[in-house]
N, C-alpha and C positions, 0 to 999 in steps of 0.2 A: 606391283602389277595391277592392271586395270581389268580385273576379272568381271565380266558382265553376266555370263551364263555358266553355271557350275552344276555338273551332275555329281550327286553324292549317292553312291551305290550302297545298298543295305541300310538305307536311312530309316527304316522302320524297326531295325533291330536295336540292341542295347546301346552300344557305343554310337552307332550311326544316328540314332534319334537325338542324342545329346549334341552331336556335331551339327545336324540339321537345325536344331533349335537355336544353337549359338549363331550360326551363319544367317539364318532368316532374321533373327532379332537384331544382330549387330550390324548387318550390311543390307539395309533396305534397298540400296541401289543395285544389288545383285539379284539375279534370277536363279533361284535354287530349285533344281529338279531332283526329287527323291525317287530313285529307281530301285524298286524292291519287288521280288517275286512273291513275297508274303508266304514263305514257307512257315513251318511250325513256330519258328522263333521271331518272325516278323509280325508286328502288331501296330496298326495305325492308331490305336488308343494311346500309344506312347507320344503322339504328336497332336493330340486334341487341341492344345493351346496355340498351335501355329497353323492349323490346317486351313484357316480362312484368310491367312495373310496374303496380300496381293502379290508378293514376290516369291510365293511358294507354289510348287506344282508336284503332285504325286503321279508317278507312272508305274503301273503294275507291269513288270517285264522281267524276263529271265536274262541275265547278263550273257548267257551262252547263245542267245538268239542274236546273232551278228546283224542280220538285216534290220531288226527292230532298233537295235542300239545305233546303227549307222544312220538310219532314217531320223531318229530322235536328235542326233548330233546336228544333222542338217537343218531340221525343223527349228531347233532352239539356238542354233549358232553357238554351240558349246565351245568355250575357251579353256575350261578346266575340269578335271575329273578328280574326285577324292574317292578312292576305291576301298570300301570297307566290307562289301558283300562277301561272305565266306561261310562255309560250313566250319564250325569251330569246336565241336565237342569231341574230345579224344575217344571216349567210349564208343560213340557212334561211328567214328572212323575205323575202329577196330572191327566193328560188325559189318560196315558197308564202305569199304575204301573206294569203290567206283564212284559213288556220289561225291566224295571229297575231291577226287581227281577231276571229275567233270566240272564242278562248280569252281573250285579254287584254282585249277590250272587252266582248263579250257575257257572258263568264264573270264579270267584275267586276260588271256590271249585274245578273246573276242573284243574286249574293250580296247586293248592296245591297238589291234588292227583297225578297228573302227576309227579311233582317234588319229592314227597315222594317215589313213586314206583321206579323212575329212580335212585335217590340218594341212597336209601337203598340197591339197587342192586350193588352199586360200592364197591370195597374193602375198600375205606376210608370213605364210607357212607356220613355223613354230614360234615366231615372235609373240610374246605375251601369253603363251600357252603353258599348261602344266598338268602332268599326270602324276598324282600322288597316291602311292600304294601303301596301305597300312598292313603290317605283318606282325609277327609274334616272336617272342624270345625263344620259343620252343624249337625254332630252326637250328639253334646253336647246340642243341643236345643237353648235356647235364654237366654240372660243376661238382667238384669234390666237396664233401661235407666237413672237411677239416676247418676248425675255427681257432684263431689265435687265443692264447690263454687270456682269460678275463674278458673276452669279447664274444657275446652270444646274441643271436637274434632275439627279439626284434631290434632293428636299428631305426633311428630317426634321421630326418634330413639334416638336423643340426649336427648329428654325430658322423656325417658322411666323410668328413676329412680324416678323422681318426680311423674310421672304418676302412677306408681305402689304404691308408698308410699301413695298417696292420695286415690287410689282406693282399697287398700288392696287386697282382694281375688276376686274382681269383674272382673275376667278374666277366660277364659277356661285354665285350667292346665291339665297336662297329667292324673291326677286322677279324673277329673271332671266326675260325673255320666252321662252316656248316656241318652239322652232324645230327640230323633228325632221327628220332627213334620211334615215331608212330606214323601211321598213314596220314593223320592230320598234319603233323609238322613236316612230313615229306612233301605233301601237296603245297603247303605254304612256301617251303624252300624252293620248289620248282617255280612257283609263280613269281617269287622274288627274282630268280634268275632271268625269267622272261622279261620282266620290267627293265632290268639293267641291260639286257641284250638289245632291247629296242632303243635305248639311248646310244649304246656303243655302235650299233649297226646303222640306225637311221637318224641319229641325232635328236631323238625325241627328248624333250625336257622332263625328265622323270626324277622322282625322289622316293626313297623307301624308308620307312620307319619300322622299328621292331620294338614292341612294347611288352611290359610285364603284365601280370594278372590285373584286370580291372574289377572294381566292385562299385556298387551304388544303385540308385533307383532305376527301374525298368529292366533289370537283368532277368533273362528267362530263368525260371526256377529249376533248371537241370544243373545249374552251376552251384558251387558249394555254398556260398553265403546266403542267397535267397532261398535255396532248397532247405537249408538248416533253419533259417528263420521261420519258414512256413511249417516245417516239421515240429519245431519246438512249440509253436503256437498251438498245434493240434496234438502235441505230445506223441508224435510218431518217432520211430527209431532214427538215429543219426548215423548213417553208414560211413565208417572211416576206413580207408584203405590201409592195409598192413597195420603198423603201429602208429600211424599219423605223424611219422618223423620227416616226411618230405617237406622241403622248405621252398617257399615261393615269395617273390617280391610283389607287394600289393600297391596299387595306385587307384586313387579315387577317380571315377570316370570323368568328372567335370574338369579335373586337372589334365587328363588326357586330351579332352576336347580343346582346351586352351592351347596345349602343345601343338595339336594338329593345325589349328588356326594360325599360330605363329610360324610354323614350318612351311605351311602352304604359301604364305605371303612373303616370308623372309628367308626361308631355307635356300641353300645353294643347290642348283641343279646338279644331278648325278651323284649327290651325296646320300649317305645313310646316316640316320640319327637314331640312337637308342633312347627310349623313353621309359623311365622307371622311377620308383618311389623311394629308393634307399630304405626299404621298409620290409625286411625279410621276417617271415614268421613260419614256424613249423605249423603244419596243418592242425595238429592237436591243440596247439596253443591258441590259434585263431578261433577254433571251435569253442574253446572254453570262454574266450572273450565274448563271442556271439551269444552263448548260452546265458552268461551273466547279464548281458545287456538286455536280451529279450525278457528274461525273468523279471528284471528290475522294472522295465517299462510296462510289463503286464501286471505288475503288482504282486508278483510271486516272490518267494524268498530267493535271494540271489544265489544261483548255483543249484537251485532245486531240481533242475532238469538234467543235471550231469549224468544221471543214470540212463538217459536216452542214448548215450554214446554206445555204438555197436561196431566192433571191429570186424571187418570182412576181408576176404582174400584180396591181396594186392592185385592190381590190374597188370597186364603184360606191358613191358617196356616203360614202366613208370619211372620217370627221371627223378632223382633224389633232390636236386637243388637247382633253381634258376636264380640268377642275380644280375641285374642290369646296371651297367655303368652309364650314367646320364651326364657325365661331366662335359662331354663335347657339346651337347645341347645347352647346358648351363653356360659354358664359356662363350659360345658363338652367338646365342640368341637370348641369353638371360633368363631362360625358363627354369623354374623349380616347382616342386609340389607345394600346394598351399595348405594342405591339411595333414596333420598327424593321423595315424590310423585310428586311435581311440576316438578322435573327433569325427572322423569320416564314418566309422562304424556306427556311432551314435546317430548320425544323420540318416544313415542307410536303414538301420533297424526302425527308426521312427517312421520313415517314409513307407516301408512295407506294412507296418502295423496300422498306419493311417490310410492306406490304400488297399484294404483287404478285398474290395470288390475287384480291383485290377488283378490281384493274385488269384482270387476264386474263379474269375472268368477264364484265366489261362489254364489253371489246373483242371477245370471242368471241360476244357476244349470248346466252350461256347463261342469264343471270339473267332476261332478258325472257321466255323460254319457261318458265322455272321458275315465275315469279310469275303468268304467264298461266294456266298449268295449275292453280296453287294456288287462284286466285280465279275459275276458270271456273264460271259458273252462279250466282255469289253476287250 
């Protein structure tokens, strides 16, 4: 595809900033428009290294503001949308489901309708266009915790064949029935259905991907890994839900960005692709790895801060296990994760410890006021 002008929503967030950086640097012939509302998790400091690039533009806007989005599509002659903007923290969704429904459902519908009206008014209509919606594995619900004898998490990419042979269909595949259990996952499931409906009803060229847990640099510190890195650094308690037995599949964020790039350009219209790391870990095991890594890199005795682990009451609707089957993506487009978890977590911990100013600005809230003042009245 000859994509000349691409909107990336949520581009100041965690995953979005990595996608923006990749596209701006890899495709200088493209016009990359980063649309972000700059809520608490959006941070333009994530993109300092590309903000002066000639093919990059930032637009502070709410994706629910249909008029603004439609006008921007006309102004920039947009031919592609990569939609990452979303409220994504389960705990916040339990406390405030309305915000999640507004952003994740109505925001997605606003983008879809703006794209539909603009593209259908063009002589070539949908030719050369693409609407790519990024979703989550949480829409599928939960998997059983049963493990074949002799095979326990974590799993590596190299072990994926034996892993699948032993587990059979005990993974989320692209045709797994939706069964969301939290307001967050319900809002994402609804947005997925709207995207697919716009293809089926109007012929819009859409793609949906569902991804496992991401980790890496620039993640907002309400999420497990950056939160715990920062708490270990300051020797604060590490709150663990229940017994820490919940299992998640983890993927390094730059591997996810590579997958998005590949699928955007080569994926089949109307298809769904699952993106995962074949890298399942119990929460308590991943926490121990993080503690050992942080202690070692801070010059402390390895495992010295294990006593910071504090078990707290489990949250409502907490799914026990997610596991993504990425074999369709591997078979069709040749993608696979590049990093094993131990290597990825080493890079991640080093980044947070070497960028303590970034973390301190976020945890102090200073960056929110800075960017609010910067864009006031615009």
